[in-house]
N, C-alpha and C positions, 0 to 999 in steps of 0.2 A: 933140592932135587925136583925136576919138573914132573908134574902129574901126567898121566896119559888119559886121553879121552876114550870113548867107547870103541873107537876104531883102532886104538893102539898108537895113535899119533901123539907125539909129545907137544906140549904147549906150556906157556907160562902158567903157574898154578892159579886156579880159580878161587874166588871168594864166595862162600855160601852166604847168601843174604837173608834167607829165611828157611825154616824147616818145620816139619810137623808130621802128624799121623792123621789120616782122614777117618771117617766113620766106619770104613771097611777094614781098618787096621793096616792100611798100606802107608808106607813112609814116603815122604817127598821132600825135595828141597829145591829152592831156586838159587841160581848161581850167577855170578858176574865173571865172564871170561874176557880176555883181551879182544876177542872178536864180537862180543856182545852178550846180552842176557841169555841164560840157558836154564834148563831144569832137568831134574832126574826124579824118577819114582821107582820104588821097589815094592812088589806086592807080596802078600803073605804066601802065595803059591810058588814063589821063587822067580817069577818073571820080573823083568825090569825094562825101563825105557829111559833113554837120554835124548834130549833135544839140545844141540850145541849152538853156540852163538854164531857159528859160521853157516848155519842153515842145515847142517847134517843131522840125521837122527839115527839112533840105534835101538832096536827092540829085540829083546830075548824073551820068547814066550815060554821057555822051559823045554820046548821040543824043537826049537830051531831059532835062528836069529836072522834079522834083516837090517842091513845098513843102507841108508839112503845118503848118498854123497851130496855135497852142496850144489852140484850141477844137476841133481835130480836122478842120476843113475842109481838103480837099486841092485843090491847084491845080497843074495840069500845063501845061508849055510845050512 
């Protein structure tokens, strides 16, 4: 079953290439997607961030979210 990226779009499943926890207790991983390298982190405060291989990003601060499309357009919720 295909995974969904942060924007909700389906794509071929990604491969996690490394993962860990930094000194602040935040989790992160690097990923390989069909469109290129990507990464994700999640913070102890509940916020998280995705940077996808196609150049898009998604950030959820816990009080709102921002999606930046590959073309640079920014969408806030």
